[in-house]
PASEBA-1860 file (N, C-alpha, C; in nm, 3 decimals):
! residues 287
1> XXXXXXXX> -4.739/-4.871/-3.205/-4.608/-4.850/-3.141/-4.500/-4.925/-3.220 ~ -4.384/-4.864/-3.233/-4.276/-4.926/-3.309/-4.200/-5.025/-3.220 ~ -4.114/-5.104/-3.285/-4.032/-5.202/-3.212/-3.887/-5.157/-3.210 ~ -3.862/-5.030/-3.209/-3.727/-4.977/-3.206/-3.660/-5.009/-3.074 ~ -3.529/-5.020/-3.072/-3.457/-5.045/-2.946/-3.468/-4.924/-2.854 ~ -3.447/-4.942/-2.725/-3.453/-4.830/-2.631/-3.359/-4.717/-2.674 ~ -3.399/-4.596/-2.646/-3.325/-4.479/-2.692/-3.182/-4.478/-2.637 ~ -3.165/-4.519/-2.512/-3.030/-4.520/-2.454/-2.938/-4.614/-2.532
9> XXXXXXXX> -2.993/-4.726/-2.579/-2.912/-4.820/-2.659/-2.875/-4.758/-2.793 ~ -2.968/-4.684/-2.853/-2.941/-4.618/-2.980/-2.830/-4.514/-2.963 ~ -2.840/-4.436/-2.856/-2.739/-4.333/-2.829/-2.601/-4.396/-2.810 ~ -2.598/-4.505/-2.737/-2.471/-4.574/-2.714/-2.416/-4.636/-2.843 ~ -2.506/-4.697/-2.921/-2.463/-4.764/-3.044/-2.403/-4.667/-3.145 ~ -2.457/-4.546/-3.149/-2.409/-4.445/-3.244/-2.304/-4.352/-3.183 ~ -2.272/-4.375/-3.056/-2.172/-4.292/-2.989/-2.213/-4.146/-2.979 ~ -2.340/-4.121/-2.950/-2.392/-3.985/-2.950/-2.375/-3.918/-2.814
17> XXXXXXXX> -2.339/-3.791/-2.818/-2.331/-3.709/-2.697/-2.392/-3.574/-2.728 ~ -2.439/-3.506/-2.624/-2.496/-3.374/-2.642/-2.386/-3.271/-2.665 ~ -2.409/-3.183/-2.760/-2.312/-3.079/-2.794/-2.362/-2.946/-2.735 ~ -2.288/-2.892/-2.640/-2.327/-2.765/-2.578/-2.333/-2.651/-2.678 ~ -2.251/-2.661/-2.783/-2.251/-2.557/-2.885/-2.382/-2.545/-2.957 ~ -2.457/-2.655/-2.964/-2.589/-2.655/-3.026/-2.700/-2.643/-2.922 ~ -2.664/-2.627/-2.795/-2.765/-2.618/-2.690/-2.843/-2.746/-2.672 ~ -2.776/-2.861/-2.684/-2.844/-2.990/-2.683/-2.854/-3.049/-2.543
25> XXXXXXXX> -2.972/-3.103/-2.512/-2.996/-3.178/-2.389/-3.099/-3.285/-2.425 ~ -3.067/-3.412/-2.403/-3.154/-3.521/-2.444/-3.264/-3.545/-2.341 ~ -3.385/-3.558/-2.390/-3.498/-3.595/-2.304/-3.534/-3.740/-2.335 ~ -3.503/-3.828/-2.240/-3.516/-3.972/-2.264/-3.636/-4.033/-2.194 ~ -3.703/-3.959/-2.108/-3.816/-4.010/-2.031/-3.938/-4.027/-2.123 ~ -3.978/-4.151/-2.145/-4.089/-4.178/-2.238/-4.221/-4.122/-2.189 ~ -4.240/-4.116/-2.058/-4.364/-4.059/-2.005/-4.372/-3.909/-2.037 ~ -4.260/-3.840/-2.024/-4.259/-3.697/-2.052/-4.276/-3.668/-2.200
33> XXXXXXXX> -4.206/-3.742/-2.285/-4.221/-3.717/-2.429/-4.364/-3.746/-2.475 ~ -4.427/-3.847/-2.416/-4.566/-3.877/-2.450/-4.659/-3.764/-2.406 ~ -4.632/-3.707/-2.287/-4.713/-3.594/-2.239/-4.701/-3.474/-2.332 ~ -4.579/-3.445/-2.374/-4.557/-3.331/-2.464/-4.631/-3.353/-2.595 ~ -4.625/-3.474/-2.648/-4.691/-3.504/-2.775/-4.842/-3.485/-2.765 ~ -4.898/-3.504/-2.646/-5.044/-3.494/-2.630/-5.092/-3.355/-2.594 ~ -5.003/-3.261/-2.568/-5.044/-3.130/-2.517/-5.134/-3.053/-2.613 ~ -5.115/-3.075/-2.743/-5.197/-3.004/-2.840/-5.323/-3.077/-2.880
41> XXXXXXXX> -5.350/-3.191/-2.818/-5.469/-3.268/-2.853/-5.435/-3.383/-2.945 ~ -5.538/-3.434/-3.014/-5.524/-3.550/-3.102/-5.431/-3.517/-3.219 ~ -5.327/-3.596/-3.237/-5.232/-3.572/-3.345/-5.256/-3.659/-3.468 ~ -5.360/-3.738/-3.467/-5.386/-3.826/-3.581/-5.401/-3.743/-3.708 ~ -5.313/-3.768/-3.804/-5.318/-3.697/-3.931/-5.258/-3.559/-3.931 ~ -5.209/-3.511/-3.817/-5.150/-3.377/-3.809/-5.007/-3.382/-3.863 ~ -4.972/-3.281/-3.943/-4.836/-3.270/-3.994/-4.755/-3.185/-3.896 ~ -4.653/-3.244/-3.839/-4.578/-3.179/-3.731/-4.437/-3.145/-3.777
49> XXXXXXXX> -4.397/-3.021/-3.753/-4.258/-2.981/-3.770/-4.188/-2.997/-3.636 ~ -4.081/-3.075/-3.635/-3.999/-3.088/-3.515/-3.860/-3.036/-3.546 ~ -3.811/-2.946/-3.463/-3.678/-2.886/-3.482/-3.584/-2.941/-3.376 ~ -3.466/-2.981/-3.418/-3.367/-3.031/-3.324/-3.408/-3.160/-3.257 ~ -3.447/-3.262/-3.334/-3.494/-3.387/-3.272/-3.385/-3.466/-3.201 ~ -3.258/-3.438/-3.232/-3.151/-3.514/-3.168/-3.163/-3.662/-3.198 ~ -3.151/-3.748/-3.098/-3.161/-3.892/-3.122/-3.303/-3.941/-3.145 ~ -3.404/-3.854/-3.125/-3.540/-3.890/-3.164/-3.634/-3.931/-3.053
57> XXXXXXXX> -3.609/-3.890/-2.930/-3.700/-3.926/-2.822/-3.841/-3.871/-2.841 ~ -3.853/-3.741/-2.863/-3.984/-3.681/-2.887/-4.039/-3.725/-3.022 ~ -3.953/-3.745/-3.119/-3.995/-3.791/-3.252/-4.074/-3.921/-3.241 ~ -4.023/-4.014/-3.163/-4.093/-4.142/-3.144/-4.232/-4.120/-3.085 ~ -4.242/-4.031/-2.985/-4.371/-4.006/-2.921/-4.470/-3.943/-3.018 ~ -4.423/-3.853/-3.102/-4.510/-3.789/-3.201/-4.563/-3.891/-3.301 ~ -4.476/-3.979/-3.346/-4.517/-4.083/-3.441/-4.614/-4.180/-3.375 ~ -4.586/-4.218/-3.252/-4.676/-4.309/-3.180/-4.813/-4.246/-3.158
65> XXXXXXXX> -4.818/-4.112/-3.152/-4.945/-4.041/-3.133/-5.021/-4.021/-3.264 ~ -4.963/-4.064/-3.376/-5.034/-4.058/-3.503/-4.995/-3.946/-3.596 ~ -4.895/-3.866/-3.558/-4.855/-3.752/-3.641/-4.771/-3.797/-3.759 ~ -4.769/-3.712/-3.862/-4.674/-3.725/-3.971/-4.569/-3.617/-3.948 ~ -4.444/-3.656/-3.931/-4.341/-3.565/-3.878/-4.237/-3.528/-3.983 ~ -4.204/-3.399/-3.987/-4.089/-3.351/-4.062/-3.989/-3.301/-3.959 ~ -3.876/-3.368/-3.949/-3.775/-3.336/-3.847/-3.657/-3.266/-3.913 ~ -3.625/-3.146/-3.863/-3.513/-3.069/-3.917/-3.400/-3.071/-3.814
73> XXXXXXXX> -3.288/-3.128/-3.853/-3.174/-3.145/-3.762/-3.047/-3.092/-3.828 ~ -2.978/-3.002/-3.760/-2.854/-2.945/-3.814/-2.734/-3.035/-3.791 ~ -2.736/-3.110/-3.682/-2.621/-3.192/-3.642/-2.624/-3.326/-3.716 ~ -2.528/-3.346/-3.806/-2.525/-3.466/-3.891/-2.511/-3.594/-3.811 ~ -2.460/-3.588/-3.688/-2.439/-3.709/-3.609/-2.569/-3.784/-3.581 ~ -2.681/-3.710/-3.578/-2.808/-3.772/-3.540/-2.886/-3.830/-3.659 ~ -2.843/-3.798/-3.780/-2.920/-3.839/-3.898/-2.935/-3.992/-3.908 ~ -2.830/-4.072/-3.886/-2.848/-4.218/-3.895/-2.951/-4.272/-3.796
81> XXXXXXXX> -2.951/-4.221/-3.672/-3.049/-4.267/-3.573/-3.190/-4.227/-3.614 ~ -3.205/-4.109/-3.668/-3.337/-4.063/-3.713/-3.384/-4.142/-3.835 ~ -3.293/-4.177/-3.921/-3.331/-4.257/-4.038/-3.377/-4.396/-3.998 ~ -3.322/-4.448/-3.888/-3.371/-4.577/-3.837/-3.517/-4.566/-3.791 ~ -3.550/-4.454/-3.728/-3.689/-4.431/-3.687/-3.778/-4.419/-3.810 ~ -3.730/-4.348/-3.912/-3.807/-4.331/-4.035/-3.835/-4.467/-4.101 ~ -3.736/-4.555/-4.098/-3.754/-4.688/-4.158/-3.859/-4.769/-4.084 ~ -3.872/-4.744/-3.953/-3.971/-4.817/-3.872/-4.111/-4.759/-3.887
89> XXXXXXXX> -4.121/-4.640/-3.945/-4.251/-4.575/-3.967/-4.258/-4.528/-4.112 ~ -4.271/-4.621/-4.206/-4.263/-4.586/-4.348/-4.361/-4.475/-4.388 ~ -4.306/-4.372/-4.453/-4.389/-4.265/-4.506/-4.437/-4.163/-4.404 ~ -4.395/-4.177/-4.277/-4.448/-4.087/-4.175/-4.343/-3.998/-4.111 ~ -4.216/-4.019/-4.142/-4.109/-3.933/-4.090/-4.017/-3.893/-4.203 ~ -4.006/-3.761/-4.223/-3.911/-3.705/-4.319/-3.800/-3.637/-4.241 ~ -3.677/-3.678/-4.265/-3.562/-3.623/-4.194/-3.486/-3.528/-4.287 ~ -3.467/-3.405/-4.241/-3.397/-3.304/-4.321/-3.279/-3.252/-4.241
97> XXXXXXXX> -3.163/-3.259/-4.300/-3.047/-3.197/-4.235/-3.039/-3.053/-4.282 ~ -3.049/-2.960/-4.189/-3.045/-2.820/-4.228/-3.068/-2.728/-4.109 ~ -3.066/-2.599/-4.138/-3.084/-2.494/-4.040/-3.231/-2.455/-4.036 ~ -3.297/-2.476/-3.924/-3.440/-2.447/-3.914/-3.470/-2.299/-3.935 ~ -3.374/-2.212/-3.903/-3.394/-2.068/-3.924/-3.405/-2.034/-4.072 ~ -3.354/-2.121/-4.158/-3.357/-2.097/-4.302/-3.454/-2.191/-4.374 ~ -3.536/-2.261/-4.297/-3.625/-2.362/-4.354/-3.762/-2.303/-4.385 ~ -3.815/-2.334/-4.503/-3.950/-2.291/-4.541/-4.049/-2.396/-4.490
105> XXXXXXXX> -4.088/-2.381/-4.365/-4.170/-2.483/-4.299/-4.303/-2.508/-4.369 ~ -4.382/-2.405/-4.403/-4.511/-2.433/-4.466/-4.496/-2.508/-4.598 ~ -4.390/-2.479/-4.673/-4.369/-2.551/-4.799/-4.335/-2.697/-4.772 ~ -4.260/-2.723/-4.666/-4.224/-2.861/-4.632/-4.345/-2.942/-4.588 ~ -4.433/-2.880/-4.510/-4.545/-2.953/-4.451/-4.661/-2.969/-4.547 ~ -4.682/-2.873/-4.637/-4.791/-2.884/-4.732/-4.927/-2.853/-4.671 ~ -5.031/-2.904/-4.733/-5.167/-2.876/-4.689/-5.206/-2.960/-4.568 ~ -5.319/-2.923/-4.507/-5.370/-2.999/-4.393/-5.341/-2.931/-4.261
113> XXXXXXXX> -5.379/-2.996/-4.154/-5.358/-2.941/-4.020/-5.210/-2.953/-3.984 ~ -5.154/-2.841/-3.935/-5.009/-2.836/-3.911/-4.979/-2.785/-3.771 ~ -4.869/-2.834/-3.716/-4.827/-2.794/-3.581/-4.675/-2.792/-3.575 ~ -4.624/-2.720/-3.477/-4.482/-2.725/-3.444/-4.472/-2.779/-3.302 ~ -4.406/-2.890/-3.286/-4.387/-2.951/-3.154/-4.240/-2.985/-3.143 ~ -4.171/-2.924/-3.046/-4.026/-2.942/-3.043/-3.967/-2.908/-2.907 ~ -3.861/-2.979/-2.875/-3.771/-2.943/-2.766/-3.664/-2.855/-2.831 ~ -3.689/-2.725/-2.833/-3.606/-2.636/-2.913/-3.464/-2.625/-2.857
121> XXXXXXXX> -3.364/-2.626/-2.944/-3.228/-2.599/-2.897/-3.224/-2.463/-2.828 ~ -3.160/-2.456/-2.713/-3.164/-2.334/-2.632/-3.109/-2.212/-2.706 ~ -3.012/-2.233/-2.794/-2.945/-2.118/-2.855/-3.023/-2.054/-2.969 ~ -3.127/-2.120/-3.021/-3.206/-2.062/-3.131/-3.357/-2.063/-3.103 ~ -3.395/-2.102/-2.982/-3.536/-2.116/-2.952/-3.617/-1.989/-2.970 ~ -3.568/-1.878/-2.916/-3.644/-1.753/-2.922/-3.656/-1.699/-3.065 ~ -3.547/-1.691/-3.143/-3.566/-1.643/-3.281/-3.655/-1.733/-3.366 ~ -3.649/-1.863/-3.346/-3.739/-1.953/-3.418/-3.885/-1.922/-3.382
129> XXXXXXXX> -3.910/-1.910/-3.252/-4.046/-1.884/-3.205/-4.101/-1.753/-3.259 ~ -4.025/-1.647/-3.250/-4.075/-1.517/-3.296/-4.096/-1.516/-3.447 ~ -4.013/-1.591/-3.520/-4.034/-1.601/-3.664/-4.165/-1.670/-3.698 ~ -4.195/-1.781/-3.629/-4.321/-1.850/-3.652/-4.439/-1.764/-3.607 ~ -4.419/-1.692/-3.498/-4.527/-1.610/-3.442/-4.570/-1.500/-3.537 ~ -4.475/-1.437/-3.603/-4.507/-1.323/-3.688/-4.541/-1.362/-3.832 ~ -4.534/-1.492/-3.863/-4.564/-1.537/-4.000/-4.705/-1.498/-4.041 ~ -4.717/-1.448/-4.161/-4.848/-1.410/-4.215/-4.852/-1.447/-4.362
137> XXXXXXXX> -4.946/-1.532/-4.404/-5.052/-1.589/-4.320/-4.997/-1.691/-4.220 ~ -5.072/-1.708/-4.112/-5.033/-1.806/-4.010/-5.051/-1.946/-4.069 ~ -4.943/-2.024/-4.070/-4.949/-2.156/-4.133/-4.963/-2.270/-4.033 ~ -4.949/-2.239/-3.903/-4.955/-2.344/-3.800/-5.086/-2.335/-3.723 ~ -5.141/-2.450/-3.687/-5.266/-2.454/-3.610/-5.239/-2.445/-3.460 ~ -5.125/-2.495/-3.416/-5.082/-2.478/-3.277/-4.934/-2.512/-3.267 ~ -4.874/-2.467/-3.157/-4.735/-2.501/-3.128/-4.726/-2.548/-2.984 ~ -4.643/-2.648/-2.961/-4.610/-2.693/-2.825/-4.458/-2.694/-2.820
145> XXXXXXXX> -4.400/-2.595/-2.754/-4.257/-2.570/-2.763/-4.193/-2.571/-2.625 ~ -4.082/-2.642/-2.613/-4.007/-2.645/-2.488/-3.896/-2.541/-2.492 ~ -3.892/-2.459/-2.386/-3.791/-2.355/-2.370/-3.727/-2.370/-2.232 ~ -3.619/-2.294/-2.210/-3.575/-2.273/-2.073/-3.692/-2.210/-1.998 ~ -3.710/-2.248/-1.872/-3.829/-2.205/-1.798/-3.844/-2.053/-1.794 ~ -3.734/-1.981/-1.783/-3.744/-1.835/-1.776/-3.796/-1.777/-1.907 ~ -3.763/-1.838/-2.019/-3.815/-1.792/-2.149/-3.964/-1.824/-2.159 ~ -4.002/-1.943/-2.117/-4.144/-1.980/-2.117/-4.226/-1.883/-2.032
153> XXXXXXXX> -4.172/-1.846/-1.917/-4.242/-1.751/-1.830/-4.253/-1.614/-1.894 ~ -4.151/-1.574/-1.967/-4.156/-1.444/-2.036/-4.262/-1.444/-2.147 ~ -4.281/-1.557/-2.213/-4.382/-1.567/-2.318/-4.522/-1.552/-2.262 ~ -4.545/-1.608/-2.144/-4.679/-1.613/-2.085/-4.703/-1.505/-1.979 ~ -4.608/-1.418/-1.956/-4.615/-1.323/-1.844/-4.728/-1.223/-1.858 ~ -4.782/-1.183/-1.743/-4.888/-1.082/-1.737/-4.827/-0.947/-1.703 ~ -4.893/-0.837/-1.742/-4.843/-0.704/-1.705/-4.825/-0.691/-1.555 ~ -4.719/-0.624/-1.514/-4.691/-0.604/-1.373/-4.598/-0.707/-1.314
161> XXXXXXXX> -4.575/-0.817/-1.383/-4.485/-0.919/-1.333/-4.343/-0.890/-1.379 ~ -4.245/-0.946/-1.307/-4.105/-0.921/-1.341/-4.066/-0.981/-1.476 ~ -4.139/-1.084/-1.520/-4.107/-1.150/-1.647/-4.172/-1.081/-1.767 ~ -4.262/-0.988/-1.741/-4.335/-0.922/-1.850/-4.244/-0.832/-1.932 ~ -4.251/-0.850/-2.065/-4.168/-0.770/-2.153/-4.211/-0.786/-2.297 ~ -4.116/-0.763/-2.387/-4.148/-0.764/-2.530/-4.203/-0.898/-2.577 ~ -4.147/-1.007/-2.527/-4.188/-1.139/-2.574/-4.335/-1.166/-2.540 ~ -4.379/-1.124/-2.422/-4.519/-1.141/-2.384/-4.610/-1.054/-2.470
169> XXXXXXXX> -4.566/-0.933/-2.500/-4.646/-0.843/-2.583/-4.659/-0.897/-2.725 ~ -4.547/-0.942/-2.783/-4.551/-0.998/-2.918/-4.646/-1.118/-2.923 ~ -4.636/-1.204/-2.823/-4.721/-1.323/-2.820/-4.867/-1.286/-2.812 ~ -4.903/-1.199/-2.717/-5.043/-1.162/-2.698/-5.102/-1.091/-2.818 ~ -5.018/-1.024/-2.898/-5.066/-0.955/-3.017/-5.104/-1.052/-3.128 ~ -5.051/-1.174/-3.121/-5.069/-1.270/-3.230/-5.137/-1.399/-3.189 ~ -5.132/-1.433/-3.059/-5.174/-1.568/-3.020/-5.212/-1.573/-2.873 ~ -5.264/-1.688/-2.834/-5.288/-1.719/-2.692/-5.183/-1.822/-2.651
177> XXXXXXXX> -5.119/-1.799/-2.536/-5.015/-1.891/-2.489/-5.042/-1.931/-2.345 ~ -5.012/-2.057/-2.314/-5.023/-2.104/-2.176/-4.903/-2.192/-2.143 ~ -4.855/-2.178/-2.021/-4.747/-2.263/-1.974/-4.810/-2.396/-1.932 ~ -4.786/-2.500/-2.011/-4.861/-2.624/-1.995/-4.790/-2.731/-1.915 ~ -4.656/-2.727/-1.910/-4.585/-2.836/-1.844/-4.446/-2.789/-1.803 ~ -4.412/-2.809/-1.675/-4.277/-2.779/-1.627/-4.196/-2.907/-1.623 ~ -4.071/-2.897/-1.664/-3.985/-3.015/-1.671/-3.855/-2.986/-1.597 ~ -3.825/-3.060/-1.492/-3.704/-3.033/-1.413/-3.577/-3.066/-1.491
185> XXXXXXXX> -3.471/-2.999/-1.456/-3.343/-3.018/-1.525/-3.296/-3.163/-1.516 ~ -3.329/-3.230/-1.406/-3.280/-3.367/-1.388/-3.340/-3.466/-1.487 ~ -3.446/-3.424/-1.560/-3.508/-3.512/-1.658/-3.425/-3.525/-1.785 ~ -3.325/-3.438/-1.802/-3.244/-3.435/-1.924/-3.108/-3.502/-1.903 ~ -3.052/-3.545/-2.015/-2.916/-3.598/-2.017/-2.837/-3.523/-2.124 ~ -2.733/-3.448/-2.088/-2.696/-3.410/-1.951/-2.793/-3.305/-1.898 ~ -2.807/-3.293/-1.766/-2.901/-3.194/-1.712/-2.851/-3.052/-1.736 ~ -2.936/-2.962/-1.786/-2.897/-2.822/-1.798/-2.892/-2.757/-1.660
193> XXXXXXXX> -2.849/-2.633/-1.655/-2.837/-2.565/-1.526/-2.972/-2.517/-1.473 ~ -3.071/-2.504/-1.560/-3.202/-2.456/-1.517/-3.311/-2.547/-1.570 ~ -3.430/-2.535/-1.510/-3.545/-2.615/-1.552/-3.599/-2.566/-1.686 ~ -3.684/-2.649/-1.745/-3.748/-2.616/-1.873/-3.899/-2.615/-1.855 ~ -3.969/-2.569/-1.956/-4.114/-2.568/-1.954/-4.166/-2.569/-2.098 ~ -4.284/-2.626/-2.115/-4.347/-2.633/-2.247/-4.462/-2.533/-2.252 ~ -4.462/-2.453/-2.358/-4.567/-2.354/-2.381/-4.651/-2.401/-2.499 ~ -4.784/-2.398/-2.483/-4.875/-2.429/-2.592/-4.931/-2.297/-2.646
201> XXXXXXXX> -4.918/-2.277/-2.776/-4.955/-2.151/-2.839/-5.057/-2.177/-2.949 ~ -5.167/-2.102/-2.948/-5.267/-2.111/-3.054/-5.290/-1.973/-3.113 ~ -5.301/-1.960/-3.245/-5.313/-1.828/-3.306/-5.448/-1.764/-3.280 ~ -5.449/-1.633/-3.268/-5.574/-1.559/-3.261/-5.639/-1.559/-3.399 ~ -5.769/-1.536/-3.402/-5.838/-1.526/-3.530/-5.786/-1.406/-3.608 ~ -5.805/-1.411/-3.737/-5.750/-1.308/-3.824/-5.786/-1.166/-3.784 ~ -5.911/-1.142/-3.745/-5.953/-1.007/-3.711/-5.906/-0.965/-3.572 ~ -5.856/-1.059/-3.493/-5.806/-1.028/-3.360/-5.654/-1.015/-3.357
209> XXXXXXXX> -5.589/-1.060/-3.462/-5.444/-1.067/-3.466/-5.386/-0.936/-3.519 ~ -5.289/-0.881/-3.447/-5.226/-0.756/-3.489/-5.118/-0.786/-3.591 ~ -5.113/-0.709/-3.700/-5.025/-0.742/-3.810/-4.900/-0.659/-3.826 ~ -4.898/-0.537/-3.774/-4.785/-0.447/-3.798/-4.678/-0.471/-3.691 ~ -4.604/-0.579/-3.708/-4.505/-0.615/-3.607/-4.385/-0.520/-3.606 ~ -4.358/-0.456/-3.718/-4.248/-0.359/-3.721/-4.276/-0.243/-3.627 ~ -4.400/-0.193/-3.631/-4.438/-0.083/-3.542/-4.436/-0.129/-3.397 ~ -4.487/-0.249/-3.373/-4.491/-0.300/-3.236/-4.350/-0.323/-3.183
217> XXXXXXXX> -4.261/-0.374/-3.266/-4.123/-0.395/-3.225/-4.054/-0.262/-3.192 ~ -4.085/-0.161/-3.270/-4.022/-0.030/-3.249/-4.060/0.030/-3.115 ~ -4.190/0.031/-3.083/-4.233/0.095/-2.959/-4.195/0.011/-2.837 ~ -4.199/-0.121/-2.848/-4.164/-0.204/-2.732/-4.013/-0.204/-2.708 ~ -3.934/-0.200/-2.814/-3.789/-0.193/-2.796/-3.751/-0.066/-2.720 ~ -3.814/0.043/-2.757/-3.786/0.170/-2.690/-3.837/0.168/-2.546 ~ -3.959/0.122/-2.526/-4.021/0.124/-2.394/-3.951/0.031/-2.295 ~ -3.925/-0.092/-2.336/-3.865/-0.189/-2.245/-3.712/-0.176/-2.239
225> XXXXXXXX> -3.655/-0.104/-2.334/-3.511/-0.081/-2.330/-3.470/0.003/-2.210 ~ -3.563/0.082/-2.161/-3.541/0.162/-2.040/-3.663/0.146/-1.950 ~ -3.688/0.024/-1.909/-3.815/-0.010/-1.845/-3.836/0.057/-1.709 ~ -3.730/0.104/-1.647/-3.746/0.171/-1.517/-3.788/0.317/-1.533 ~ -3.777/0.368/-1.654/-3.814/0.507/-1.677/-3.962/0.519/-1.712 ~ -4.017/0.637/-1.691/-4.154/0.665/-1.736/-4.156/0.665/-1.888 ~ -4.270/0.630/-1.944/-4.280/0.617/-2.090/-4.255/0.749/-2.162 ~ -4.284/0.859/-2.099/-4.258/0.987/-2.165/-4.109/1.007/-2.193
233> XXXXXXXX> -4.025/0.936/-2.116/-3.880/0.938/-2.140/-3.835/0.821/-2.226 ~ -3.880/0.701/-2.194/-3.829/0.582/-2.263/-3.876/0.573/-2.408 ~ -3.987/0.637/-2.442/-4.039/0.630/-2.579/-3.981/0.735/-2.673 ~ -3.891/0.816/-2.623/-3.838/0.925/-2.706/-3.771/0.873/-2.834 ~ -3.697/0.763/-2.823/-3.627/0.709/-2.940/-3.725/0.663/-3.046 ~ -3.829/0.592/-3.005/-3.930/0.546/-3.101/-4.004/0.663/-3.162 ~ -4.040/0.760/-3.079/-4.113/0.877/-3.128/-4.033/0.953/-3.232 ~ -3.903/0.965/-3.208/-3.817/1.039/-3.302/-3.817/0.973/-3.440
241> XXXXXXXX> -3.824/0.841/-3.444/-3.825/0.770/-3.572/-3.952/0.800/-3.652 ~ -4.058/0.840/-3.582/-4.184/0.873/-3.649/-4.204/1.023/-3.665 ~ -4.104/1.101/-3.622/-4.114/1.245/-3.635/-4.217/1.307/-3.544 ~ -4.233/1.251/-3.426/-4.330/1.304/-3.331/-4.269/1.301/-3.191 ~ -4.351/1.325/-3.090/-4.302/1.323/-2.951/-4.362/1.205/-2.877 ~ -4.293/1.164/-2.770/-4.345/1.057/-2.687/-4.480/1.096/-2.627 ~ -4.493/1.222/-2.585/-4.619/1.267/-2.524/-4.734/1.256/-2.623 ~ -4.708/1.288/-2.750/-4.814/1.280/-2.851/-4.857/1.136/-2.874
249> XXXXXXXX> -4.760/1.044/-2.879/-4.793/0.903/-2.896/-4.877/0.852/-2.779 ~ -4.836/0.886/-2.658/-4.906/0.840/-2.539/-5.047/0.897/-2.532 ~ -5.061/1.023/-2.568/-5.194/1.083/-2.567/-5.285/1.013/-2.668 ~ -5.231/0.987/-2.787/-5.310/0.920/-2.890/-5.350/0.779/-2.845 ~ -5.262/0.713/-2.769/-5.289/0.576/-2.724/-5.369/0.571/-2.595 ~ -5.392/0.684/-2.532/-5.468/0.687/-2.407/-5.392/0.630/-2.289 ~ -5.260/0.654/-2.286/-5.175/0.602/-2.179/-5.111/0.719/-2.106 ~ -5.109/0.710/-1.975/-5.051/0.818/-1.895/-4.902/0.831/-1.922
257> XXXXXXXX> -4.851/0.952/-1.940/-4.707/0.969/-1.967/-4.617/0.926/-1.852 ~ -4.674/0.914/-1.732/-4.596/0.871/-1.616/-4.595/0.719/-1.599 ~ -4.667/0.647/-1.685/-4.670/0.500/-1.676/-4.535/0.443/-1.714 ~ -4.507/0.322/-1.667/-4.386/0.250/-1.704/-4.424/0.129/-1.788 ~ -4.329/0.081/-1.867/-4.357/-0.022/-1.966/-4.422/-0.146/-1.906 ~ -4.375/-0.190/-1.790/-4.425/-0.317/-1.735/-4.570/-0.309/-1.687 ~ -4.627/-0.187/-1.679/-4.765/-0.171/-1.635/-4.864/-0.162/-1.751 ~ -4.814/-0.152/-1.874/-4.902/-0.136/-1.991/-4.934/-0.272/-2.050
265> XXXXXXXX> -5.061/-0.301/-2.067/-5.100/-0.432/-2.120/-5.076/-0.437/-2.271 ~ -5.081/-0.558/-2.330/-5.056/-0.569/-2.475/-5.147/-0.481/-2.559 ~ -5.274/-0.467/-2.519/-5.365/-0.382/-2.595/-5.315/-0.237/-2.597 ~ -5.257/-0.192/-2.486/-5.201/-0.057/-2.480/-5.084/-0.042/-2.575 ~ -4.997/-0.143/-2.583/-4.884/-0.135/-2.675/-4.930/-0.140/-2.820 ~ -5.037/-0.211/-2.847/-5.090/-0.212/-2.983/-5.144/-0.074/-3.019 ~ -5.209/-0.008/-2.925/-5.254/0.129/-2.952/-5.135/0.222/-2.976 ~ -5.028/0.204/-2.899/-4.907/0.283/-2.920/-4.847/0.256/-3.058
273> XXXXXXXX> -4.845/0.129/-3.098/-4.791/0.095/-3.229/-4.874/0.158/-3.340 ~ -5.004/0.157/-3.324/-5.090/0.220/-3.425/-5.067/0.371/-3.430 ~ -5.051/0.433/-3.313/-5.024/0.577/-3.309/-4.888/0.607/-3.374 ~ -4.788/0.522/-3.348/-4.657/0.539/-3.409/-4.665/0.528/-3.560 ~ -4.737/0.428/-3.609/-4.750/0.409/-3.754/-4.823/0.527/-3.817 ~ -4.928/0.575/-3.752/-5.003/0.689/-3.806/-4.915/0.813/-3.814 ~ -4.834/0.834/-3.709/-4.745/0.951/-3.709/-4.638/0.938/-3.817 ~ -4.586/0.819/-3.834/-4.478/0.798/-3.931/-4.528/0.819/-4.074
281> XXXXXXX> -4.649/0.774/-4.102/-4.702/0.786/-4.238/-4.742/0.930/-4.272 ~ -4.752/1.013/-4.172/-4.789/1.154/-4.199/-4.669/1.248/-4.192 ~ -4.549/1.193/-4.169/-4.428/1.277/-4.168/-4.404/1.333/-4.308 ~ -4.391/1.465/-4.323/-4.371/1.522/-4.456/-4.240/1.473/-4.520 ~ -4.243/1.455/-4.650/-4.122/1.413/-4.722/-4.018/1.525/-4.718 ~ -3.891/1.487/-4.705/-3.783/1.586/-4.704/-3.726/1.610/-4.843 ~ -3.778/1.537/-4.940/-3.727/1.552/-5.078/-3.800/1.665/-5.150
END
């Protein structure tokens, strides 16, 4: 354990405040940050990417748990506080000022066991997550990510639930996800308007993981874009892009044309994506 001053003192000393423009909310509860750090198991020797560390509350917990951390922070105000943490843990914290959406994470982390553990900024959490999810080859061994609770529920949702949609389908096609920890809004400074939750994600094995995310995105965008309609209607846009009909795609996938998107499980959407890709590759050239 380090001998750093309490986080509230660091925040006060550096005059730090949360910036709503960056979707910032500070998590200062040491018990909670320690729980998050432990959600993926033993971190000894694990190389962890942390995005949006802010003043470093979770960063401290990750280091105390034995991880080697690369922290990517866009807001320059937090860099001095993070550098103080780095000085207290020589060689175990690398602080990078930059945009995580443009960061080559696997190159930064190098070889060995790797994870992403972060209290993600609300305004970029979903695009960051989907980018890591679709990466091939998969470079992360697990992720423990904090989102707004409604986003976490959408990631883990089952077919038939109100939260079930594209995000759940994308996740199930590539990984296993579980909602591991709920965190009330009052735990943050300043408190957001809604609660948060941490999702733990582990990749499926190579032969179980679906790779054609373009096809899957196409059929799910069409299907969930008009989720109250039957698939024979809502899939027309996707089918047209492949030069076929919605009925033909559904027949090939073994799905009833009267079904609605929220009732089709991820395996069904993968069959639809495969049918879409097969139809598209057989469309005659117009040249």
